[in-house]
N, CA, C and O atoms as a DFTB+ gen file, in Angstrom:
684 C
 N C O
     1  1       0.842      -1.175       0.000
     2  2       0.000       0.000       0.000
     3  2       0.889       1.241       0.000
     4  3       1.878       1.301       0.729
     5  1       0.542       2.205      -0.799
     6  2       1.353       3.411      -0.945
     7  2       1.389       4.209       0.364
     8  3       0.527       4.061       1.230
     9  1       2.404       5.048       0.476
    10  2       2.524       5.912       1.651
    11  2       1.376       6.911       1.686
    12  3       0.975       7.445       0.652
    13  1       0.854       7.161       2.877
    14  2      -0.130       8.226       3.060
    15  2       0.634       9.539       3.250
    16  3       1.852       9.529       3.425
    17  1      -0.069      10.650       3.217
    18  2       0.579      11.942       3.466
    19  2       1.134      12.008       4.880
    20  3       2.162      12.642       5.116
    21  1       0.454      11.349       5.834
    22  2       0.964      11.296       7.202
    23  2       2.297      10.552       7.241
    24  3       3.242      10.997       7.893
    25  1       2.372       9.416       6.541
    26  2       3.634       8.672       6.478
    27  2       4.757       9.554       5.945
    28  3       5.847       9.597       6.515
    29  1       4.484      10.257       4.849
    30  2       5.507      11.121       4.238
    31  2       5.899      12.261       5.174
    32  3       7.074      12.619       5.257
    33  1       4.925      12.831       5.876
    34  2       5.225      13.912       6.822
    35  2       6.099      13.410       7.963
    36  3       7.025      14.100       8.390
    37  1       5.809      12.215       8.455
    38  2       6.618      11.652       9.533
    39  2       8.035      11.342       9.060
    40  3       8.995      11.570       9.797
    41  1       8.176      10.832       7.855
    42  2       9.510      10.574       7.314
    43  2      10.290      11.878       7.247
    44  3      11.439      11.939       7.687
    45  1       9.672      12.925       6.697
    46  2      10.347      14.230       6.621
    47  2      10.739      14.719       8.013
    48  3      11.846      15.222       8.209
    49  1       9.839      14.573       8.973
    50  2      10.092      15.019      10.339
    51  2      11.316      14.315      10.930
    52  3      12.196      14.967      11.492
    53  1      11.372      13.001      10.805
    54  2      12.438      12.245      11.459
    55  2      13.791      12.329      10.745
    56  3      14.819      12.041      11.357
    57  1      13.812      12.717       9.466
    58  2      15.111      12.929       8.811
    59  2      15.461      14.411       8.742
    60  3      16.506      14.776       8.202
    61  1      14.599      15.267       9.282
    62  2      14.940      16.667       9.461
    63  2      14.586      17.604       8.323
    64  3      15.280      18.598       8.109
    65  1      13.528      17.315       7.594
    66  2      13.085      18.179       6.502
    67  2      11.702      18.722       6.806
    68  3      10.845      17.992       7.305
    69  1      11.477      19.980       6.515
    70  2      10.158      20.572       6.641
    71  2       9.384      20.412       5.347
    72  3       9.941      19.975       4.341
    73  1       8.108      20.759       5.363
    74  2       7.268      20.639       4.172
    75  2       7.747      21.540       3.038
    76  3       7.473      21.247       1.874
    77  1       8.448      22.619       3.343
    78  2       8.945      23.534       2.315
    79  2       9.884      22.819       1.347
    80  3      10.027      23.232       0.196
    81  1      10.516      21.759       1.811
    82  2      11.475      21.044       0.973
    83  2      10.810      20.226      -0.122
    84  3      11.497      19.666      -0.977
    85  1       9.471      20.147      -0.110
    86  2       8.782      19.471      -1.204
    87  2       9.120      20.140      -2.532
    88  3       9.358      19.461      -3.531
    89  1       9.141      21.468      -2.541
    90  2       9.460      22.192      -3.757
    91  2      10.955      22.492      -3.867
    92  3      11.529      22.403      -4.952
    93  1      11.576      22.842      -2.760
    94  2      12.980      23.252      -2.789
    95  2      13.931      22.073      -2.940
    96  3      15.014      22.223      -3.506
    97  1      13.544      20.912      -2.446
    98  2      14.413      19.732      -2.489
    99  2      13.562      18.494      -2.782
   100  3      13.147      17.799      -1.855
   101  1      13.301      18.214      -4.059
   102  2      12.412      17.087      -4.397
   103  2      13.061      15.710      -4.264
   104  3      12.366      14.702      -4.384
   105  1      14.364      15.637      -4.021
   106  2      15.014      14.326      -3.964
   107  2      14.484      13.452      -2.838
   108  3      14.385      12.235      -3.001
   109  1      14.139      14.047      -1.697
   110  2      13.617      13.245      -0.600
   111  2      12.291      12.608      -0.986
   112  3      12.094      11.413      -0.768
   113  1      11.378      13.390      -1.556
   114  2      10.095      12.817      -1.960
   115  2      10.272      11.777      -3.063
   116  3       9.562      10.772      -3.086
   117  1      11.209      12.011      -3.972
   118  2      11.497      11.016      -5.006
   119  2      12.024       9.727      -4.382
   120  3      11.674       8.634      -4.828
   121  1      12.860       9.847      -3.355
   122  2      13.387       8.661      -2.673
   123  2      12.272       7.918      -1.946
   124  3      12.250       6.687      -1.930
   125  1      11.347       8.662      -1.344
   126  2      10.220       8.028      -0.653
   127  2       9.386       7.232      -1.658
   128  3       9.047       6.074      -1.412
   129  1       9.062       7.850      -2.776
   130  2       8.253       7.180      -3.800
   131  2       8.995       5.960      -4.356
   132  3       8.379       4.931      -4.633
   133  1      10.301       6.075      -4.517
   134  2      11.087       4.973      -5.072
   135  2      11.063       3.737      -4.176
   136  3      11.273       2.627      -4.665
   137  1      10.812       3.902      -2.873
   138  2      10.787       2.744      -1.971
   139  2       9.433       2.029      -1.962
   140  3       9.289       0.987      -1.323
   141  1       8.445       2.578      -2.664
   142  2       7.154       1.904      -2.784
   143  2       7.266       0.762      -3.787
   144  3       8.221       0.697      -4.562
   145  1       6.298      -0.125      -3.768
   146  2       6.280      -1.227      -4.725
   147  2       5.950      -0.696      -6.117
   148  3       5.366       0.378      -6.263
   149  1       6.326      -1.452      -7.119
   150  2       6.025      -1.060      -8.496
   151  2       4.522      -0.962      -8.713
   152  3       4.070      -0.139      -9.509
   153  1       3.742      -1.782      -8.022
   154  2       2.280      -1.733      -8.132
   155  2       1.725      -0.397      -7.648
   156  3       0.652       0.020      -8.085
   157  1       2.452       0.285      -6.742
   158  2       2.016       1.580      -6.222
   159  2       2.747       2.742      -6.876
   160  3       2.686       3.866      -6.379
   161  1       3.433       2.492      -7.977
   162  2       4.125       3.561      -8.688
   163  2       5.556       3.783      -8.239
   164  3       6.172       4.777      -8.624
   165  1       6.098       2.882      -7.436
   166  2       7.468       3.011      -6.951
   167  2       8.446       2.196      -7.770
   168  3       8.147       1.789      -8.893
   169  1       9.606       1.961      -7.205
   170  2      10.655       1.261      -7.919
   171  2      10.983      -0.118      -7.394
   172  3      11.817      -0.806      -7.982
   173  1      10.362      -0.552      -6.311
   174  2      10.679      -1.846      -5.709
   175  2       9.722      -2.918      -6.235
   176  3       8.563      -2.620      -6.523
   177  1      10.195      -4.157      -6.362
   178  2       9.316      -5.210      -6.890
   179  2       8.166      -5.574      -5.952
   180  3       7.130      -6.058      -6.409
   181  1       8.333      -5.348      -4.650
   182  2       7.263      -5.636      -3.693
   183  2       7.272      -4.557      -2.611
   184  3       8.023      -3.586      -2.701
   185  1       6.443      -4.730      -1.599
   186  2       6.279      -3.686      -0.582
   187  2       7.160      -3.880       0.646
   188  3       6.929      -3.215       1.656
   189  1       8.147      -4.750       0.608
   190  2       8.973      -5.015       1.784
   191  2       9.730      -3.790       2.267
   192  3       9.794      -3.554       3.474
   193  1      10.309      -2.999       1.361
   194  2      11.056      -1.811       1.766
   195  2      10.122      -0.793       2.410
   196  3      10.450      -0.215       3.447
   197  1       8.978      -0.577       1.808
   198  2       7.985       0.340       2.376
   199  2       7.525      -0.141       3.747
   200  3       7.388       0.658       4.673
   201  1       7.288      -1.440       3.879
   202  2       6.864      -1.991       5.173
   203  2       7.952      -1.818       6.228
   204  3       7.652      -1.543       7.390
   205  1       9.213      -1.976       5.831
   206  2      10.317      -1.785       6.772
   207  2      10.363      -0.330       7.246
   208  3      10.522      -0.070       8.438
   209  1      10.224       0.611       6.318
   210  2      10.239       2.030       6.681
   211  2       9.067       2.349       7.604
   212  3       9.227       3.082       8.580
   213  1       7.910       1.812       7.307
   214  2       6.752       2.039       8.180
   215  2       6.974       1.419       9.557
   216  3       6.503       1.963      10.555
   217  1       7.683       0.290       9.631
   218  2       7.962      -0.301      10.942
   219  2       8.928       0.567      11.739
   220  3       8.859       0.590      12.968
   221  1       9.836       1.290      11.055
   222  2      10.705       2.234      11.755
   223  2       9.886       3.379      12.341
   224  3      10.185       3.856      13.436
   225  1       8.875       3.816      11.634
   226  2       8.030       4.916      12.105
   227  2       7.076       4.470      13.213
   228  3       7.015       5.093      14.273
   229  1       6.344       3.403      12.969
   230  2       5.243       3.005      13.843
   231  2       5.566       1.838      14.770
   232  3       4.825       1.585      15.720
   233  1       6.660       1.124      14.509
   234  2       6.949      -0.088      15.245
   235  2       6.216      -1.249      14.602
   236  3       5.411      -1.057      13.691
   237  1       6.494      -2.447      15.074
   238  2       5.795      -3.618      14.544
   239  2       5.369      -4.493      15.713
   240  3       6.037      -4.552      16.745
   241  1       4.263      -5.159      15.530
   242  2       3.739      -6.034      16.580
   243  2       4.382      -7.403      16.464
   244  3       4.743      -7.839      15.371
   245  1       4.521      -8.068      17.581
   246  2       5.051      -9.432      17.566
   247  2       4.030     -10.345      16.905
   248  3       2.829     -10.250      17.160
   249  1       4.518     -11.207      16.072
   250  2       3.641     -12.175      15.417
   251  2       3.581     -13.415      16.300
   252  3       4.550     -14.169      16.392
   253  1       2.465     -13.614      16.932
   254  2       2.322     -14.753      17.849
   255  2       1.993     -16.018      17.066
   256  3       1.134     -16.011      16.185
   257  1       2.673     -17.080      17.393
   258  2       2.357     -18.373      16.799
   259  2       2.992     -18.608      15.449
   260  3       3.977     -19.340      15.348
   261  1       2.453     -18.009      14.419
   262  2       2.948     -18.299      13.072
   263  2       3.982     -17.276      12.634
   264  3       3.805     -16.078      12.855
   265  1       5.059     -17.740      12.014
   266  2       6.062     -16.819      11.504
   267  2       5.551     -16.080      10.271
   268  3       4.529     -16.459       9.698
   269  1       6.245     -15.047       9.869
   270  2       5.844     -14.197       8.763
   271  2       6.697     -14.520       7.549
   272  3       7.916     -14.645       7.668
   273  1       6.081     -14.656       6.391
   274  2       6.820     -14.814       5.144
   275  2       6.836     -13.452       4.471
   276  3       5.782     -12.886       4.181
   277  1       8.010     -12.933       4.227
   278  2       8.132     -11.594       3.667
   279  2       8.075     -11.623       2.151
   280  3       8.862     -12.316       1.507
   281  1       7.148     -10.876       1.584
   282  2       7.102     -10.623       0.154
   283  2       6.898     -11.826      -0.734
   284  3       7.037     -12.968      -0.295
   285  1       6.564     -11.565      -1.995
   286  2       6.318     -12.660      -2.933
   287  2       7.594     -13.345      -3.412
   288  3       7.523     -14.426      -3.996
   289  1       8.760     -12.741      -3.177
   290  2      10.008     -13.322      -3.670
   291  2      10.848     -13.916      -2.549
   292  3      12.057     -14.080      -2.712
   293  1      10.242     -14.237      -1.428
   294  2      11.005     -14.765      -0.303
   295  2      11.414     -16.222      -0.498
   296  3      12.176     -16.749       0.312
   297  1      10.933     -16.887      -1.545
   298  2      11.312     -18.246      -1.907
   299  2      11.172     -19.222      -0.748
   300  3      12.110     -19.947      -0.415
   301  1      10.012     -19.233      -0.147
   302  2       9.658     -20.164       0.927
   303  2      10.528     -20.026       2.168
   304  3      10.566     -20.942       2.990
   305  1      11.215     -18.928       2.323
   306  2      11.991     -18.680       3.529
   307  2      11.082     -18.004       4.541
   308  3      10.366     -17.064       4.198
   309  1      11.101     -18.461       5.760
   310  2      10.233     -17.911       6.789
   311  2      11.064     -17.126       7.785
   312  3      12.127     -17.575       8.213
   313  1      10.580     -15.961       8.148
   314  2      11.274     -15.085       9.079
   315  2      10.387     -14.872      10.299
   316  3       9.180     -14.669      10.163
   317  1      10.972     -14.916      11.479
   318  2      10.227     -14.589      12.690
   319  2      10.313     -13.085      12.888
   320  3      11.398     -12.509      12.814
   321  1       9.186     -12.450      13.138
   322  2       9.166     -11.000      13.296
   323  2       8.915     -10.641      14.755
   324  3       7.795     -10.801      15.240
   325  1       9.935     -10.159      15.466
   326  2       9.709      -9.746      16.855
   327  2       9.058      -8.366      16.904
   328  3       9.048      -7.632      15.916
   329  1       8.528      -8.038      18.045
   330  2       7.965      -6.702      18.227
   331  2       9.106      -5.696      18.280
   332  3      10.133      -5.946      18.910
   333  1       8.924      -4.565      17.620
   334  2       9.920      -3.497      17.652
   335  2       9.225      -2.185      17.965
   336  3       8.066      -1.981      17.607
   337  1       9.929      -1.320      18.620
   338  2       9.397      -0.002      18.943
   339  2       9.674       0.920      17.755
   340  3      10.694       0.783      17.080
   341  1       8.776       1.843      17.511
   342  2       8.945       2.779      16.414
   343  2       9.324       4.166      16.901
   344  3       9.314       4.441      18.101
   345  1       9.657       5.034      15.960
   346  2      10.074       6.402      16.287
   347  2       8.972       7.190      16.992
   348  3       9.260       7.981      17.890
   349  1       7.723       6.988      16.600
   350  2       6.625       7.694      17.269
   351  2       6.528       7.307      18.741
   352  3       6.287       8.162      19.593
   353  1       6.713       6.029      19.043
   354  2       6.655       5.567      20.435
   355  2       7.814       6.140      21.240
   356  3       7.635       6.510      22.400
   357  1       8.994       6.220      20.643
   358  2      10.152       6.777      21.349
   359  2       9.917       8.252      21.660
   360  3      10.188       8.712      22.769
   361  1       9.412       8.986      20.676
   362  2       9.116      10.408      20.904
   363  2       8.066      10.574      22.003
   364  3       8.178      11.473      22.837
   365  1       7.052       9.717      22.007
   366  2       6.009       9.772      23.025
   367  2       6.570       9.436      24.405
   368  3       6.216      10.086      25.389
   369  1       7.435       8.434      24.488
   370  2       8.012       8.053      25.778
   371  2       8.900       9.156      26.332
   372  3       8.932       9.364      27.545
   373  1       9.624       9.871      25.468
   374  2      10.421      11.016      25.931
   375  2       9.509      12.075      26.540
   376  3       9.817      12.639      27.590
   377  1       8.393      12.339      25.881
   378  2       7.453      13.340      26.392
   379  2       6.826      12.889      27.712
   380  3       6.617      13.712      28.603
   381  1       6.526      11.606      27.851
   382  2       5.911      11.110      29.082
   383  2       6.865      11.165      30.267
   384  3       6.424      11.289      31.410
   385  1       8.151      11.076      30.011
   386  2       9.110      11.136      31.112
   387  2       9.104      12.501      31.805
   388  3       9.517      12.606      32.959
   389  1       8.645      13.534      31.120
   390  2       8.603      14.856      31.745
   391  2       7.639      14.889      32.924
   392  3       7.834      15.659      33.864
   393  1       6.598      14.058      32.878
   394  2       5.627      14.081      33.980
   395  2       6.213      13.529      35.276
   396  3       5.691      13.798      36.358
   397  1       7.296      12.758      35.172
   398  2       7.928      12.217      36.379
   399  2       9.367      12.719      36.534
   400  3      10.153      12.129      37.276
   401  1       9.703      13.775      35.856
   402  2      11.089      14.249      35.814
   403  2      11.648      14.621      37.191
   404  3      12.856      14.531      37.410
   405  1      10.804      15.028      38.097
   406  2      11.317      15.503      39.383
   407  2      11.014      14.541      40.531
   408  3      11.213      14.879      41.698
   409  1      10.537      13.353      40.199
   410  2      10.274      12.332      41.209
   411  2      11.581      11.613      41.516
   412  3      12.270      11.156      40.604
   413  1      11.921      11.511      42.784
   414  2      13.160      10.811      43.138
   415  2      12.898       9.484      43.829
   416  3      13.773       8.619      43.847
   417  1      11.713       9.306      44.398
   418  2      11.384       8.011      44.985
   419  2       9.878       7.809      44.893
   420  3       9.114       8.767      44.770
   421  1       9.467       6.552      44.954
   422  2       8.048       6.222      44.855
   423  2       7.538       5.747      46.206
   424  3       8.033       4.755      46.742
   425  1       6.555       6.443      46.762
   426  2       5.912       6.071      48.023
   427  2       6.890       5.871      49.180
   428  3       6.668       5.005      50.027
   429  1       7.955       6.646      49.229
   430  2       8.902       6.550      50.319
   431  2       9.753       5.292      50.292
   432  3      10.515       5.051      51.228
   433  1       9.646       4.505      49.275
   434  2      10.428       3.275      49.154
   435  2      11.787       3.595      48.524
   436  3      12.120       4.756      48.288
   437  1      12.543       2.564      48.265
   438  2      13.871       2.747      47.699
   439  2      13.884       2.871      46.178
   440  3      14.951       3.069      45.596
   441  1      12.744       2.762      45.525
   442  2      12.701       2.855      44.069
   443  2      13.030       4.278      43.636
   444  3      12.392       5.235      44.075
   445  1      14.011       4.404      42.790
   446  2      14.427       5.717      42.283
   447  2      14.304       5.701      40.769
   448  3      14.722       4.750      40.107
   449  1      13.735       6.749      40.239
   450  2      13.556       6.859      38.796
   451  2      14.641       7.767      38.246
   452  3      14.776       8.914      38.671
   453  1      15.414       7.250      37.298
   454  2      16.495       8.017      36.679
   455  2      16.014       8.530      35.325
   456  3      16.263       7.914      34.289
   457  1      15.327       9.660      35.352
   458  2      14.736      10.226      34.148
   459  2      15.801      10.636      33.140
   460  3      15.636      10.400      31.943
   461  1      16.875      11.236      33.595
   462  2      17.923      11.693      32.678
   463  2      18.502      10.527      31.886
   464  3      18.697      10.629      30.674
   465  1      18.773       9.439      32.559
   466  2      19.306       8.263      31.856
   467  2      18.267       7.686      30.904
   468  3      18.602       7.270      29.795
   469  1      17.007       7.660      31.333
   470  2      15.936       7.155      30.471
   471  2      15.801       7.964      29.193
   472  3      15.684       7.404      28.103
   473  1      15.817       9.293      29.332
   474  2      15.720      10.140      28.144
   475  2      16.944       9.965      27.255
   476  3      16.818       9.928      26.031
   477  1      18.115       9.856      27.849
   478  2      19.341       9.670      27.057
   479  2      19.270       8.373      26.253
   480  3      19.656       8.347      25.085
   481  1      18.782       7.306      26.866
   482  2      18.664       6.018      26.161
   483  2      17.638       6.119      25.040
   484  3      17.878       5.635      23.934
   485  1      16.493       6.747      25.318
   486  2      15.471       6.900      24.281
   487  2      15.981       7.741      23.119
   488  3      15.730       7.413      21.959
   489  1      16.696       8.824      23.420
   490  2      17.249       9.664      22.347
   491  2      18.257       8.900      21.511
   492  3      18.284       9.042      20.288
   493  1      19.080       8.099      22.149
   494  2      20.084       7.310      21.426
   495  2      19.403       6.324      20.481
   496  3      19.811       6.185      19.328
   497  1      18.377       5.646      20.961
   498  2      17.645       4.711      20.115
   499  2      16.913       5.449      18.996
   500  3      16.849       4.966      17.865
   501  1      16.363       6.617      19.313
   502  2      15.705       7.427      18.289
   503  2      16.670       7.824      17.183
   504  3      16.324       7.760      16.003
   505  1      17.875       8.232      17.554
   506  2      18.883       8.585      16.552
   507  2      19.222       7.387      15.674
   508  3      19.347       7.515      14.456
   509  1      19.369       6.219      16.301
   510  2      19.698       5.001      15.546
   511  2      18.623       4.699      14.507
   512  3      18.936       4.389      13.357
   513  1      17.363       4.788      14.908
   514  2      16.266       4.519      13.984
   515  2      16.166       5.593      12.898
   516  3      15.882       5.274      11.744
   517  1      16.394       6.858      13.251
   518  2      16.365       7.942      12.256
   519  2      17.446       7.737      11.199
   520  3      17.204       7.945      10.010
   521  1      18.631       7.330      11.629
   522  2      19.704       7.079      10.660
   523  2      19.399       5.847       9.817
   524  3      19.772       5.799       8.645
   525  1      18.731       4.854      10.387
   526  2      18.289       3.699       9.609
   527  2      17.282       4.112       8.548
   528  3      17.323       3.619       7.421
   529  1      16.384       5.012       8.905
   530  2      15.408       5.546       7.962
   531  2      16.116       6.301       6.841
   532  3      15.785       6.128       5.668
   533  1      17.090       7.137       7.200
   534  2      17.843       7.892       6.196
   535  2      18.581       6.955       5.241
   536  3      18.602       7.187       4.032
   537  1      19.180       5.907       5.779
   538  2      19.899       4.950       4.918
   539  2      18.958       4.279       3.929
   540  3      19.327       4.079       2.772
   541  1      17.747       3.926       4.362
   542  2      16.792       3.282       3.466
   543  2      16.358       4.216       2.343
   544  3      15.908       3.758       1.293
   545  1      16.490       5.517       2.559
   546  2      16.127       6.504       1.542
   547  2      17.331       6.968       0.728
   548  3      17.219       7.899      -0.069
   549  1      18.477       6.328       0.922
   550  2      19.664       6.661       0.143
   551  2      20.395       7.892       0.623
   552  3      21.210       8.451      -0.110
   553  1      20.121       8.327       1.838
   554  2      20.790       9.501       2.397
   555  2      21.994       9.033       3.209
   556  3      22.004       7.904       3.699
   557  1      22.996       9.874       3.355
   558  2      24.145       9.486       4.171
   559  2      23.918       9.795       5.648
   560  3      24.717       9.381       6.488
   561  1      22.869      10.498       5.973
   562  2      22.516      10.820       7.352
   563  2      21.301      11.723       7.380
   564  3      20.781      12.114       6.335
   565  1      20.857      12.048       8.567
   566  2      19.711      12.950       8.707
   567  2      20.168      14.388       8.537
   568  3      21.337      14.702       8.758
   569  1      19.254      15.258       8.147
   570  2      19.576      16.676       7.994
   571  2      19.562      17.381       9.343
   572  3      20.395      18.250       9.601
   573  1      18.617      17.008      10.206
   574  2      18.515      17.613      11.537
   575  2      18.261      16.502      12.549
   576  3      17.438      15.617      12.314
   577  1      18.959      16.549      13.659
   578  2      18.822      15.549      14.720
   579  2      17.714      15.985      15.662
   580  3      17.928      16.836      16.526
   581  1      16.533      15.408      15.501
   582  2      15.404      15.829      16.330
   583  2      15.482      15.284      17.749
   584  3      14.735      15.728      18.620
   585  1      16.371      14.333      17.994
   586  2      16.519      13.786      19.332
   587  2      17.661      14.440      20.108
   588  3      18.006      13.985      21.198
   589  1      18.246      15.495      19.561
   590  2      19.319      16.204      20.260
   591  2      18.711      17.121      21.314
   592  3      17.543      17.498      21.219
   593  1      19.511      17.477      22.319
   594  2      19.039      18.401      23.354
   595  2      18.829      19.794      22.782
   596  3      17.943      20.525      23.226
   597  1      19.633      20.160      21.807
   598  2      19.443      21.410      21.086
   599  2      19.518      21.087      19.601
   600  3      20.141      20.096      19.220
   601  1      18.902      21.894      18.764
   602  2      18.858      21.564      17.340
   603  2      20.248      21.418      16.730
   604  3      21.110      22.281      16.897
   605  1      20.445      20.328      16.031
   606  2      21.677      20.090      15.300
   607  2      21.278      19.960      13.836
   608  3      20.754      18.927      13.420
   609  1      21.524      21.000      13.063
   610  2      21.116      21.018      11.666
   611  2      22.355      21.017      10.801
   612  3      23.248      21.849      10.958
   613  1      22.390      20.075       9.894
   614  2      23.486      19.979       8.947
   615  2      22.947      20.420       7.594
   616  3      22.194      19.680       6.961
   617  1      23.315      21.597       7.147
   618  2      22.792      22.081       5.881
   619  2      23.574      21.587       4.681
   620  3      23.221      21.898       3.543
   621  1      24.648      20.811       4.918
   622  2      25.290      20.221       3.762
   623  2      24.359      19.134       3.220
   624  3      23.507      18.628       3.951
   625  1      24.511      18.788       1.990
   626  2      23.582      17.926       1.288
   627  2      23.669      16.482       1.771
   628  3      24.680      15.824       1.526
   629  1      22.620      15.954       2.463
   630  2      22.681      14.585       2.966
   631  2      22.572      13.534       1.867
   632  3      22.756      12.346       2.134
   633  1      22.274      13.953       0.625
   634  2      22.199      13.018      -0.482
   635  2      23.504      12.962      -1.252
   636  3      23.652      12.132      -2.149
   637  1      24.469      13.843      -0.916
   638  2      25.673      13.953      -1.736
   639  2      26.815      13.130      -1.200
   640  3      26.607      12.339      -0.279
   641  1      27.894      13.262      -1.680
   642  2      29.195      12.621      -1.659
   643  2      29.245      11.181      -1.151
   644  3      28.446      10.748      -0.321
   645  1      30.202      10.484      -1.682
   646  2      30.329       9.054      -1.413
   647  2      30.880       8.805      -0.019
   648  3      31.345       9.723       0.656
   649  1      30.820       7.543       0.398
   650  2      31.361       7.167       1.699
   651  2      32.850       7.478       1.799
   652  3      33.339       7.857       2.864
   653  1      33.569       7.320       0.696
   654  2      34.998       7.611       0.698
   655  2      35.242       9.078       1.033
   656  3      36.109       9.399       1.846
   657  1      34.478       9.963       0.408
   658  2      34.622      11.386       0.714
   659  2      34.210      11.683       2.155
   660  3      34.811      12.527       2.820
   661  1      33.180      10.982       2.630
   662  2      32.709      11.184       4.004
   663  2      33.815      10.845       5.002
   664  3      34.043      11.599       5.948
   665  1      34.497       9.731       4.804
   666  2      35.561       9.340       5.723
   667  2      36.756      10.281       5.624
   668  3      37.444      10.519       6.617
   669  1      37.005      10.814       4.436
   670  2      38.118      11.745       4.267
   671  2      37.836      13.076       4.978
   672  3      38.716      13.645       5.624
   673  1      36.579      13.567       4.847
   674  2      36.224      14.854       5.435
   675  2      35.870      14.756       6.908
   676  3      35.993      15.738       7.639
   677  1      35.435      13.593       7.350
   678  2      35.023      13.446       8.754
   679  2      33.545      13.698       8.911
   680  3      32.891      14.133       7.963
   681  1      32.991      13.434      10.100
   682  2      31.539      13.585      10.322
   683  2      31.102      15.021      10.316
   684  3      29.917      15.307      10.488
């Protein structure tokens, strides 16, 4: 199934592009369309790439009992699909931690909540998934790190130069 406008907006959000880039920078939207199946006007033979990108955004549910066969070209190979958390859930969990940010113990017991460490772990996982999303779209990295404590925007072209040039120039 083709990407909805919400899917495309979330992809832009997590790789650091605003809606203005639809006209100013069409390569991202072209890359999004290219990951759709050929039946939906994309460049992939089936919807596996699109499904993977959607699982990065929304997460995936654990398949109980029966394993999942991926795509029409999986050649009778069966894959077990574990539950995975998505970028939306990570962003939501970061926001929920603010409600307990100043709690140091629960009911006078010894339980201590380490909110700073929790947010740091969630941000790290969010960055990992955002970079995975960027790689699936042919980008060398995200344009803006939305999981940073302060905005980190890289205005150099995330679609340009090869890995060799990247290693020569540094991050």
